[in-house]
Biotite code that builds the C-alpha atoms (Angstrom):
import biotite.structure as struc

atoms = struc.array([
    struc.Atom([0.128, 0.229, 0.304], chain_id="A", res_id=1, res_name="MET", atom_name="CA", element="C"),
    struc.Atom([0.805, 3.560, -0.996], chain_id="A", res_id=2, res_name="SER", atom_name="CA", element="C"),
    struc.Atom([1.471, 6.341, 1.196], chain_id="A", res_id=3, res_name="HIS", atom_name="CA", element="C"),
    struc.Atom([-0.225, 9.604, 0.389], chain_id="A", res_id=4, res_name="ASN", atom_name="CA", element="C"),
    struc.Atom([0.399, 12.807, 2.143], chain_id="A", res_id=5, res_name="PRO", atom_name="CA", element="C"),
    struc.Atom([-2.981, 14.244, 1.623], chain_id="A", res_id=6, res_name="GLU", atom_name="CA", element="C"),
    struc.Atom([-4.828, 11.443, 1.937], chain_id="A", res_id=7, res_name="HIS", atom_name="CA", element="C"),
    struc.Atom([-3.324, 10.420, 5.444], chain_id="A", res_id=8, res_name="ALA", atom_name="CA", element="C"),
    struc.Atom([-3.320, 14.430, 5.870], chain_id="A", res_id=9, res_name="ARG", atom_name="CA", element="C"),
    struc.Atom([-7.427, 14.359, 5.558], chain_id="A", res_id=10, res_name="ARG", atom_name="CA", element="C"),
    struc.Atom([-8.298, 11.206, 7.328], chain_id="A", res_id=11, res_name="LEU", atom_name="CA", element="C"),
    struc.Atom([-6.167, 13.138, 10.325], chain_id="A", res_id=12, res_name="ALA", atom_name="CA", element="C"),
    struc.Atom([-8.243, 15.951, 9.814], chain_id="A", res_id=13, res_name="GLN", atom_name="CA", element="C"),
    struc.Atom([-11.521, 13.481, 10.426], chain_id="A", res_id=14, res_name="ASN", atom_name="CA", element="C"),
    struc.Atom([-10.201, 12.198, 12.948], chain_id="A", res_id=15, res_name="LEU", atom_name="CA", element="C"),
    struc.Atom([-9.263, 15.734, 15.040], chain_id="A", res_id=16, res_name="VAL", atom_name="CA", element="C"),
    struc.Atom([-13.072, 16.922, 14.058], chain_id="A", res_id=17, res_name="GLU", atom_name="CA", element="C"),
    struc.Atom([-14.862, 13.793, 15.376], chain_id="A", res_id=18, res_name="LEU", atom_name="CA", element="C"),
    struc.Atom([-12.858, 13.440, 18.859], chain_id="A", res_id=19, res_name="LEU", atom_name="CA", element="C"),
    struc.Atom([-12.631, 17.050, 18.870], chain_id="A", res_id=20, res_name="ALA", atom_name="CA", element="C"),
    struc.Atom([-16.182, 17.797, 20.628], chain_id="A", res_id=21, res_name="PRO", atom_name="CA", element="C"),
    struc.Atom([-15.217, 14.821, 23.197], chain_id="A", res_id=22, res_name="TYR", atom_name="CA", element="C"),
    struc.Atom([-12.346, 16.711, 23.828], chain_id="A", res_id=23, res_name="GLU", atom_name="CA", element="C"),
    struc.Atom([-14.042, 20.055, 24.373], chain_id="A", res_id=24, res_name="GLU", atom_name="CA", element="C"),
    struc.Atom([-16.842, 18.508, 26.807], chain_id="A", res_id=25, res_name="GLU", atom_name="CA", element="C"),
    struc.Atom([-14.054, 17.157, 28.733], chain_id="A", res_id=26, res_name="LEU", atom_name="CA", element="C"),
    struc.Atom([-12.259, 20.568, 29.616], chain_id="A", res_id=27, res_name="ILE", atom_name="CA", element="C"),
    struc.Atom([-15.616, 21.681, 30.162], chain_id="A", res_id=28, res_name="ALA", atom_name="CA", element="C"),
    struc.Atom([-16.027, 18.973, 32.639], chain_id="A", res_id=29, res_name="LEU", atom_name="CA", element="C"),
    struc.Atom([-12.905, 20.420, 34.372], chain_id="A", res_id=30, res_name="GLU", atom_name="CA", element="C"),
    struc.Atom([-14.182, 22.812, 35.167], chain_id="A", res_id=31, res_name="ARG", atom_name="CA", element="C"),
    struc.Atom([-16.564, 21.388, 37.360], chain_id="A", res_id=32, res_name="VAL", atom_name="CA", element="C"),
    struc.Atom([-14.068, 18.613, 38.190], chain_id="A", res_id=33, res_name="ASP", atom_name="CA", element="C"),
    struc.Atom([-9.930, 18.692, 38.042], chain_id="A", res_id=34, res_name="PRO", atom_name="CA", element="C"),
    struc.Atom([-9.710, 15.347, 38.150], chain_id="A", res_id=35, res_name="ALA", atom_name="CA", element="C"),
    struc.Atom([-11.370, 15.280, 34.772], chain_id="A", res_id=36, res_name="VAL", atom_name="CA", element="C"),
    struc.Atom([-8.275, 16.917, 33.574], chain_id="A", res_id=37, res_name="GLY", atom_name="CA", element="C"),
    struc.Atom([-6.419, 13.370, 33.239], chain_id="A", res_id=38, res_name="ALA", atom_name="CA", element="C"),
    struc.Atom([-8.981, 11.974, 31.669], chain_id="A", res_id=39, res_name="LEU", atom_name="CA", element="C"),
    struc.Atom([-8.890, 15.559, 29.483], chain_id="A", res_id=40, res_name="ARG", atom_name="CA", element="C"),
    struc.Atom([-5.300, 14.862, 28.747], chain_id="A", res_id=41, res_name="ARG", atom_name="CA", element="C"),
    struc.Atom([-5.002, 11.584, 27.911], chain_id="A", res_id=42, res_name="ALA", atom_name="CA", element="C"),
    struc.Atom([-7.950, 11.849, 25.231], chain_id="A", res_id=43, res_name="VAL", atom_name="CA", element="C"),
    struc.Atom([-5.771, 14.809, 23.603], chain_id="A", res_id=44, res_name="GLY", atom_name="CA", element="C"),
    struc.Atom([-2.229, 13.081, 24.082], chain_id="A", res_id=45, res_name="ILE", atom_name="CA", element="C"),
    struc.Atom([-4.364, 9.388, 22.081], chain_id="A", res_id=46, res_name="VAL", atom_name="CA", element="C"),
    struc.Atom([-5.428, 12.173, 18.907], chain_id="A", res_id=47, res_name="ILE", atom_name="CA", element="C"),
    struc.Atom([-1.956, 13.343, 18.856], chain_id="A", res_id=48, res_name="ALA", atom_name="CA", element="C"),
    struc.Atom([-0.602, 9.941, 18.662], chain_id="A", res_id=49, res_name="GLU", atom_name="CA", element="C"),
    struc.Atom([-3.358, 8.863, 16.135], chain_id="A", res_id=50, res_name="ALA", atom_name="CA", element="C"),
    struc.Atom([-2.980, 11.796, 13.876], chain_id="A", res_id=51, res_name="CYS", atom_name="CA", element="C"),
    struc.Atom([0.980, 10.595, 13.830], chain_id="A", res_id=52, res_name="TYR", atom_name="CA", element="C"),
    struc.Atom([0.390, 7.527, 13.053], chain_id="A", res_id=53, res_name="ALA", atom_name="CA", element="C"),
    struc.Atom([-2.178, 7.786, 10.294], chain_id="A", res_id=54, res_name="ILE", atom_name="CA", element="C"),
    struc.Atom([0.459, 11.100, 8.765], chain_id="A", res_id=55, res_name="SER", atom_name="CA", element="C"),
    struc.Atom([4.012, 9.546, 9.354], chain_id="A", res_id=56, res_name="ASP", atom_name="CA", element="C"),
    struc.Atom([2.970, 5.536, 9.246], chain_id="A", res_id=57, res_name="ARG", atom_name="CA", element="C"),
    struc.Atom([3.907, 4.827, 12.590], chain_id="A", res_id=58, res_name="GLY", atom_name="CA", element="C"),
    struc.Atom([3.067, 5.001, 16.385], chain_id="A", res_id=59, res_name="ALA", atom_name="CA", element="C"),
    struc.Atom([5.675, 7.977, 18.222], chain_id="A", res_id=60, res_name="PRO", atom_name="CA", element="C"),
    struc.Atom([8.300, 6.945, 20.554], chain_id="A", res_id=61, res_name="GLN", atom_name="CA", element="C"),
    struc.Atom([7.845, 7.361, 24.020], chain_id="A", res_id=62, res_name="GLY", atom_name="CA", element="C"),
    struc.Atom([5.178, 9.872, 24.074], chain_id="A", res_id=63, res_name="VAL", atom_name="CA", element="C"),
    struc.Atom([3.529, 9.713, 27.289], chain_id="A", res_id=64, res_name="ALA", atom_name="CA", element="C"),
    struc.Atom([2.948, 12.187, 29.989], chain_id="A", res_id=65, res_name="PRO", atom_name="CA", element="C"),
    struc.Atom([5.654, 12.160, 32.407], chain_id="A", res_id=66, res_name="PRO", atom_name="CA", element="C"),
    struc.Atom([4.872, 9.926, 35.903], chain_id="A", res_id=67, res_name="ALA", atom_name="CA", element="C"),
    struc.Atom([5.277, 12.902, 37.923], chain_id="A", res_id=68, res_name="ASP", atom_name="CA", element="C"),
    struc.Atom([3.196, 15.808, 36.644], chain_id="A", res_id=69, res_name="ASP", atom_name="CA", element="C"),
    struc.Atom([0.030, 17.159, 38.143], chain_id="A", res_id=70, res_name="GLU", atom_name="CA", element="C"),
    struc.Atom([-2.332, 14.435, 36.939], chain_id="A", res_id=71, res_name="ALA", atom_name="CA", element="C"),
    struc.Atom([-0.735, 11.646, 38.418], chain_id="A", res_id=72, res_name="SER", atom_name="CA", element="C"),
    struc.Atom([0.179, 13.789, 41.822], chain_id="A", res_id=73, res_name="ARG", atom_name="CA", element="C"),
    struc.Atom([-4.253, 14.197, 42.354], chain_id="A", res_id=74, res_name="THR", atom_name="CA", element="C"),
    struc.Atom([-4.808, 10.205, 42.370], chain_id="A", res_id=75, res_name="ARG", atom_name="CA", element="C"),
])
């Protein structure tokens, strides 16, 4: 299968358009309950990783939130 950059760009854009409303809802929920922040950050990371994998045909290496970030401390 050949890699068409334009097709990959459209797939990544479609993914962002599909998932962005969920991330926005999590942002709103985080204002009410800060504990939702960890989930919101996870969703953002998944969106970014998926777009990277689609557009560059490979999963990013070593992309993860730091173990000592604020969300980890609140758990």
